[in-house]
C-alpha positions as MATLAB code, in Angstrom:
seq = 'MKKVFSLCLLVVASMGMLFAQSDVKADFSSVATSGQVLYYKIIDYGEVHVWPHSDNPELLGGYIKIPRTVKFEGQNYIVTGIGDNAFAFCIRIQGIELPTTMFFIGDRAFFHCTDLRVIQMPKTLTTIGESAFEGCTSLIDVVMPNSVIEMGANVFKDCDNVRHFVISQGLTEIPEGAFMNCKSVTDYFIPASVTALGCNAFDGYVNLKTVTFFGNIPPEPECEPAFGREIPIYVKSQAFDQYKASYHWGQYAIKAM';
ca = [
      -0.278   -4.910  -32.202;
      -3.935   -4.157  -31.489;
      -3.448   -5.304  -27.881;
      -0.412   -3.060  -27.349;
      -2.268   -0.077  -28.815;
      -5.261   -0.737  -26.535;
      -2.959   -0.972  -23.515;
      -1.324    2.350  -24.397;
      -4.737    3.989  -24.685;
      -5.696    2.561  -21.295;
      -2.539    3.937  -19.642;
      -3.027    7.360  -21.227;
      -6.684    7.408  -20.152;
      -5.726    6.364  -16.609;
      -3.115    9.093  -16.360;
      -5.585   11.670  -17.599;
      -8.143   10.560  -15.030;
      -5.641   10.628  -12.177;
      -4.166   14.001  -12.977;
      -7.605   15.495  -13.625;
      -8.302   14.700   -9.986;
      -5.100   16.493   -8.981;
      -5.554   19.734  -10.904;
      -5.114   21.857   -7.785;
      -1.639   23.251   -8.240;
       1.153   22.944   -5.711;
       2.087   26.021   -3.714;
       5.841   25.651   -4.111;
       8.681   23.285   -4.917;
      11.896   22.450   -3.109;
      14.971   20.328   -3.774;
      15.143   17.255   -1.513;
      18.446   16.226    0.088;
      18.463   13.289   -2.336;
      18.554   15.826   -5.194;
      15.065   15.664   -6.726;
      12.651   18.577   -7.062;
       9.487   17.826   -5.064;
       6.239   19.798   -4.989;
       4.261   20.755   -1.893;
       0.772   21.954   -0.991;
       0.173   23.957    2.187;
      -2.520   22.077    4.095;
      -2.594   23.996    7.332;
      -0.495   26.569    9.125;
       3.010   25.096    9.283;
       2.033   21.837    7.535;
       2.416   20.583    3.956;
       1.780   17.467    1.873;
       3.934   16.278   -1.002;
       1.916   17.143   -4.117;
       1.610   15.519   -7.586;
       4.627   15.773   -9.847;
       2.350   16.044  -12.877;
       4.850   17.647  -15.279;
       6.656   14.726  -16.890;
       6.379   12.374  -13.875;
       8.446    9.781  -15.726;
      11.514   12.050  -15.328;
      11.471   11.808  -11.520;
      13.650    8.878  -10.489;
      16.242    7.282   -8.245;
      16.080    7.011   -4.465;
      14.033    9.816   -2.905;
      14.434   10.885    0.700;
      11.474   13.063    1.620;
      12.518   15.733    4.173;
      10.930   16.286    7.586;
      10.643   20.022    6.954;
      10.785   22.408    3.993;
      11.096   26.184    3.853;
       8.976   28.545    1.755;
       9.068   32.354    1.895;
      11.020   32.262    5.139;
       8.661   29.876    6.954;
       9.373   26.271    7.922;
       6.707   23.673    7.138;
       6.446   20.127    8.514;
       5.875   17.435    5.876;
       2.999   15.331    7.253;
       1.595   13.490    4.234;
       1.731   12.483    0.604;
      -1.179   13.794   -1.451;
      -3.387   11.720   -3.753;
      -1.570   10.718   -6.986;
       1.615   12.465   -5.825;
       3.983   10.004   -7.508;
       1.538    8.167   -9.794;
       3.264    6.814  -12.921;
       6.710    7.976  -11.741;
       8.103    4.848  -13.344;
      11.785    5.600  -12.636;
      11.576    5.924   -8.844;
      13.527    3.079   -7.232;
      13.180    3.840   -3.532;
      11.326    6.114   -1.105;
      12.230    7.019    2.465;
       9.417    8.739    4.364;
      10.177   11.110    7.274;
       9.168   10.522   10.889;
       6.800   13.502   10.657;
       4.568   11.708    8.160;
       1.306   10.014    9.087;
      -0.593    9.871    5.795;
      -0.101    8.331    2.325;
      -2.866    9.376   -0.081;
      -4.885    7.424   -2.627;
      -2.840    6.192   -5.607;
       0.229    7.960   -4.193;
       2.629    5.495   -5.861;
       0.218    4.041   -8.426;
       2.133    2.078  -11.076;
       5.599    3.135   -9.919;
       6.859    0.067  -11.714;
      10.542    0.440  -10.746;
       9.894    1.112   -7.041;
      11.785   -1.543   -5.074;
      12.075   -0.143   -1.546;
       9.676    1.827    0.655;
      10.703    2.828    4.172;
       7.677    3.710    6.281;
       8.036    5.605    9.590;
       6.494    4.552   12.916;
       4.316    7.668   12.772;
       2.374    6.458    9.712;
      -1.316    5.754   10.420;
      -3.065    5.713    7.026;
      -2.278    4.219    3.608;
      -4.799    5.235    0.944;
      -6.671    3.314   -1.717;
      -4.473    1.790   -4.460;
      -1.477    3.579   -2.918;
       0.991    0.985   -4.204;
      -1.136   -0.730   -6.837;
       0.941   -1.956   -9.764;
       4.324   -1.476   -8.037;
       5.656   -4.591   -9.710;
       9.272   -4.250   -8.498;
       8.539   -4.150   -4.754;
      10.122   -7.140   -3.014;
       9.411   -6.814    0.730;
       6.949   -4.541    2.512;
       7.179   -3.813    6.238;
       4.260   -1.853    7.669;
       4.845   -0.200   11.056;
       2.349   -1.144   13.760;
       1.201    2.484   13.797;
      -0.812    1.850   10.581;
      -4.466    1.526   11.562;
      -6.174    2.051    8.196;
      -5.609    0.938    4.595;
      -7.704    1.597    1.501;
      -8.974   -0.931   -1.038;
      -6.500   -2.453   -3.533;
      -3.602   -0.931   -1.620;
      -1.014   -3.506   -2.808;
      -2.944   -4.964   -5.728;
      -0.779   -6.353   -8.574;
       2.458   -6.127   -6.573;
       3.343   -9.454   -8.071;
       6.998   -9.612   -6.976;
       6.470   -8.962   -3.256;
       7.575  -12.071   -1.394;
       6.820  -10.875    2.074;
       4.348   -8.559    3.791;
       4.760   -7.639    7.452;
       1.212   -6.550    8.281;
       0.624   -3.868   10.906;
      -0.632   -5.102   14.267;
      -2.708   -1.929   14.446;
      -5.069   -2.941   11.626;
      -8.548   -4.232   12.417;
      -9.515   -4.863    8.785;
      -7.700   -6.017    5.672;
      -9.637   -4.184    2.951;
     -11.046   -5.331   -0.354;
      -8.410   -6.345   -2.913;
      -5.559   -5.408   -0.538;
      -3.171   -8.156   -1.683;
      -4.883   -9.213   -4.906;
      -2.541  -10.764   -7.504;
       0.450  -10.736   -5.167;
       1.640  -13.918   -6.826;
       5.048  -14.292   -5.176;
       3.842  -14.344   -1.552;
       4.288  -17.768    0.067;
       2.924  -17.042    3.571;
       0.595  -14.546    5.217;
       0.737  -13.851    8.946;
      -2.461  -12.121   10.056;
      -2.161  -10.163   13.341;
      -4.535  -10.726   16.249;
      -5.933   -7.205   15.782;
      -7.565   -8.122   12.423;
     -11.270   -8.927   12.796;
     -12.472   -8.524    9.178;
     -11.269   -9.520    5.698;
     -12.512   -7.624    2.636;
     -13.696   -9.256   -0.585;
     -10.928  -10.522   -2.881;
      -8.296   -9.369   -0.383;
      -6.013  -12.291   -1.249;
      -7.295  -13.367   -4.672;
      -4.892  -14.207   -7.455;
      -2.261  -15.939   -5.307;
      -0.026  -18.468   -7.041;
       2.739  -19.509   -4.634;
       0.809  -19.248   -1.350;
       1.660  -22.154    0.974;
       0.205  -21.224    4.375;
      -1.836  -18.617    6.240;
      -1.377  -18.040    9.975;
      -3.906  -16.259   12.190;
      -2.740  -14.996   15.576;
      -6.161  -13.965   16.879;
      -8.247  -16.088   19.252;
     -11.451  -15.044   17.460;
     -11.815  -15.972   13.756;
     -11.991  -12.842   11.532;
     -15.139  -12.338    9.488;
     -14.639  -12.513    5.701;
     -16.957  -10.320    3.614;
     -16.895  -12.864    0.779;
     -16.216  -16.565    0.559;
     -13.780  -18.128    0.285;
     -11.052  -15.855    1.613;
      -8.473  -18.404    0.461;
      -8.638  -21.614   -1.525;
      -9.645  -24.644    0.551;
      -6.294  -26.229   -0.297;
      -4.355  -23.639    1.746;
      -3.510  -24.836    5.298;
      -4.685  -22.389    7.964;
      -2.575  -22.256   11.139;
      -4.057  -20.920   14.377;
      -3.085  -20.755   18.042;
      -3.865  -23.990   19.881;
      -6.311  -22.218   22.232;
      -8.235  -20.896   19.202;
      -8.387  -24.198   17.310;
     -11.891  -25.185   18.462;
     -13.337  -21.773   17.623;
     -11.970  -21.885   14.080;
     -13.205  -25.450   13.544;
     -16.665  -24.467   14.793;
     -16.792  -21.369   12.583;
     -19.253  -21.507    9.670;
     -16.590  -20.165    7.321;
     -13.251  -21.405    8.658;
     -14.545  -24.826    9.613;
     -14.425  -25.739    5.917;
     -10.642  -25.273    5.837;
      -7.721  -27.474    6.874;
      -7.242  -25.852   10.288;
      -4.020  -26.768   12.063;
      -2.860  -25.829   15.565;
       0.515  -24.082   15.861;
];
């Protein structure tokens, strides 16, 4: 009972902290084609971001299709991003479809959306913020478009039901804690573009069987080990010698594809 009470206090404290950071009010609201009321903040002339749904966020649910444009006081605005904490703790959201005008997902945008199962990301998306999907325990598969060039720390931390991540070929770094405690993942395929691995990026794996690197040059891990020594590491045949000679990767069971 004590544990449950402590957990409740932690959740309440977390929500207070998040929404305290989002106390700048939205400029207007609009009904999405999927039927939900969404809030928006004018960022620039003709441009808006989806803004925090801080009034009873647990009431916002179902499958949400965010529009490309919204109208306010007779003017059309293009929806280009999702603000920090915009859907944090919206525990009844089951799916999100982002428009092709969007390039930015803010920090903690979908933090602890525990019923979120599907996220459709457009090919215009370039940035996914820190802890954007942390604690989304119902996500199953995540496909990042190759347009994504930057992710924040802990971006998919505690997404423990994701089986599969398709990682953007535009990323040069997998940040700290990015896939921490993603216990259902069996294989990671790291694109050739990735040259650095953040601390604890893959910690907490349970069912991981293999890791495959497509780059000819071994990426530099900030901390050691990046994976347990028992995990087979597959690399391109022409990169085999470089991985074996690497101070870090040479300690692993390197296998040529």
